[in-house]
C-alpha positions as MATLAB code, in Angstrom:
seq = 'XXXXXXXXXXXXXXXXXXXXXXXXXXXXXXXXXXXXXXXXXXXXXXXXXXXXXXXXXXXXXXXXXXXXXXXXXXXXXXXXXXXXXXXXXXXXXXXXXXXXXXXXXXXXXXXXXXXXXXXXXXXXXXXXXXXXXXXXXXXXXXXXXXXXXXXXXXXXXXXXXXXXXXXXXXXXXXXXXXXXXXXXXXXXXXXXXXXXXXX';
ca = [
      42.275   15.050   56.206;
      39.920   12.969   58.359;
      36.778   11.527   56.845;
      33.542   13.146   57.883;
      31.380   10.903   60.061;
      29.101    8.651   58.048;
      25.373    9.261   57.776;
      22.321    7.715   56.125;
      21.165    8.918   52.719;
      17.720   10.516   53.049;
      16.582    8.778   49.858;
      17.958    5.228   49.700;
      18.773    4.978   53.468;
      22.262    3.587   52.725;
      25.217    4.646   54.840;
      27.801    6.938   53.186;
      30.670    9.296   54.072;
      29.734   12.878   53.025;
      32.257   14.787   50.947;
      31.047   18.259   51.996;
      29.089   19.863   54.830;
      25.331   19.641   54.522;
      25.420   16.650   52.136;
      22.348   14.480   52.783;
      22.370   12.130   49.772;
      24.923    9.548   48.781;
      25.021   10.051   44.987;
      23.696   11.972   41.986;
      20.823    9.482   41.434;
      19.524   10.002   44.970;
      20.039   13.776   44.692;
      18.007   13.811   41.469;
      15.221   11.715   43.060;
      15.100   13.981   46.150;
      15.011   17.060   43.891;
      12.072   15.619   41.915;
      10.225   14.764   45.149;
      10.800   18.281   46.465;
       9.616   19.814   43.182;
       6.471   17.639   43.242;
       5.862   18.587   46.899;
       6.326   22.290   46.151;
       3.946   21.999   43.191;
       1.335   20.202   45.335;
       1.716   22.850   48.076;
       1.300   25.617   45.493;
      -1.822   23.924   44.069;
      -3.282   23.543   47.569;
      -2.560   27.207   48.336;
      -4.140   28.266   45.040;
      -7.252   26.139   45.684;
      -7.540   27.627   49.185;
      -7.193   31.146   47.766;
      -9.898   30.378   45.165;
     -12.233   28.965   47.844;
     -11.760   32.058   50.008;
     -12.314   34.318   46.999;
     -15.528   32.435   46.109;
     -16.683   32.661   49.734;
     -16.071   36.424   49.776;
     -17.878   36.770   46.450;
     -20.887   34.815   47.774;
     -20.934   37.014   50.887;
     -20.827   40.164   48.726;
     -23.660   38.811   46.538;
     -25.738   37.950   49.614;
     -25.103   41.454   50.966;
     -26.173   43.011   47.656;
     -29.315   40.835   47.592;
     -30.149   41.920   51.155;
     -29.556   45.574   50.268;
     -32.231   45.547   47.540;
     -34.856   43.753   49.631;
     -37.751   45.995   50.778;
     -38.301   46.858   54.437;
     -41.388   44.609   54.450;
     -39.112   41.574   53.961;
     -37.244   42.333   57.205;
     -40.470   43.093   59.088;
     -41.826   39.698   57.991;
     -38.614   37.915   59.024;
     -38.604   39.577   62.470;
     -42.309   38.775   62.917;
     -41.758   35.113   61.987;
     -38.909   34.789   64.511;
     -41.013   36.490   67.217;
     -44.104   34.350   66.490;
     -42.088   31.147   66.521;
     -40.641   32.098   69.921;
     -44.133   32.863   71.317;
     -45.579   29.555   70.085;
     -42.656   27.641   71.590;
     -42.737   29.615   74.860;
     -46.434   28.736   75.295;
     -46.171   25.219   73.801;
     -47.522   23.487   76.945;
     -50.404   25.939   77.385;
     -53.871   25.827   75.798;
     -55.234   28.511   73.471;
     -55.362   31.713   75.536;
     -58.867   32.559   74.302;
     -60.853   29.316   74.306;
     -58.643   27.322   76.697;
     -58.677   24.249   74.430;
     -55.831   21.867   73.631;
     -56.065   20.390   70.146;
     -53.913   19.051   67.330;
     -54.788   21.881   64.956;
     -52.752   24.895   63.979;
     -51.678   27.426   66.585;
     -50.809   31.070   65.960;
     -49.096   33.790   67.943;
     -52.193   35.920   68.584;
     -51.804   39.603   69.481;
     -54.307   41.034   71.985;
     -53.817   44.554   70.643;
     -53.506   44.176   66.877;
     -50.341   45.069   64.996;
     -52.377   47.121   62.521;
     -53.832   49.423   65.185;
     -50.847   49.219   67.552;
     -47.655   48.625   65.549;
     -45.574   49.684   68.574;
     -46.740   46.488   70.360;
     -45.822   44.173   67.491;
     -42.908   42.654   69.449;
     -44.317   43.021   72.993;
     -44.267   39.576   74.648;
     -47.132   40.522   77.028;
     -49.289   41.364   73.987;
     -48.813   38.050   72.169;
     -49.716   34.519   73.224;
     -50.415   31.101   71.775;
     -53.849   31.080   70.177;
     -55.679   28.554   68.043;
     -56.322   29.438   64.410;
     -60.100   29.357   64.973;
     -59.980   32.074   67.650;
     -57.330   34.104   65.855;
     -58.689   33.962   62.289;
     -62.390   33.141   62.444;
     -63.280   34.909   65.705;
     -61.009   37.946   65.105;
     -58.883   37.108   68.129;
     -61.849   36.159   70.363;
     -60.997   39.218   72.507;
     -63.882   38.827   74.987;
     -62.386   35.522   76.162;
     -58.764   36.660   75.566;
     -58.966   39.599   78.014;
     -59.746   37.736   81.312;
     -57.301   34.937   80.409;
     -54.591   37.506   79.670;
     -55.143   39.304   83.001;
     -54.988   35.944   84.795;
     -51.748   35.110   82.987;
     -49.769   38.365   83.237;
     -51.500   40.148   86.132;
     -53.528   43.361   86.286;
     -50.501   45.701   86.556;
     -48.851   44.376   83.395;
     -52.216   44.368   81.609;
     -52.777   48.031   82.551;
     -49.264   48.861   81.270;
     -50.083   47.032   78.032;
     -53.331   48.986   77.613;
     -51.650   52.328   78.351;
     -50.038   54.643   75.795;
     -46.890   53.505   74.003;
     -44.444   55.435   71.894;
     -44.139   54.251   68.310;
     -40.468   53.399   67.716;
     -38.929   54.411   64.392;
     -37.700   50.949   63.500;
     -35.341   50.682   60.554;
     -33.974   47.731   58.603;
     -31.140   47.125   61.108;
     -33.632   47.118   64.007;
     -35.705   44.383   62.365;
     -32.544   42.360   61.677;
     -31.544   42.778   65.351;
     -35.031   41.752   66.569;
     -34.985   38.704   64.288;
     -31.578   37.698   65.695;
     -32.681   38.247   69.298;
     -35.762   36.059   68.979;
     -33.925   33.329   67.111;
     -31.367   33.305   69.942;
     -34.139   33.248   72.603;
     -35.845   30.326   70.859;
     -32.551   28.426   70.644;
     -31.888   29.040   74.349;
     -35.375   27.755   75.265;
     -34.867   24.603   73.202;
     -31.453   24.019   74.793;
     -32.940   24.436   78.289;
     -35.567   21.809   77.492;
     -32.966   19.421   76.064;
     -30.746   19.753   79.187;
];
């Protein structure tokens, strides 16, 4: 019977003539070494898979905990979050403009000042025509400084949009999901504005 063609041992890299089909090592010592390497590799793979499974499990658990924490938060929390996102967008949108009421530029604090207040007109809380950059003095100490706000607002948005703003508005029945959606929308709008400026 003819010898099988010689091949290199996968462990010691010496040439040998295999005795049977599929033989890849030259001797028992090399076979034992390859077996140990394979066992170690399998063990390492199993440990990696287990660590990955644990990480994914922990991630899912954190997500479930975050969901549970969100579920017990009051509606006021989501209103506040949506309002913060909206206000931040307004301040950034008007960042190059002066205070809408007094027309001053200064290094002090600026607010997102509503022309029609959110207390009296909650339906206009997230109306972009109703909210503009305003200095803290006009907004807090002068109660919005509405006598100066009105002509500046008409000049900015036009009489037609001002009349629409002053007209009747239906009060939407916003729920938790609506506030979450509004928060997401205004965060996305702010991000888009910042990206436009960076480009």
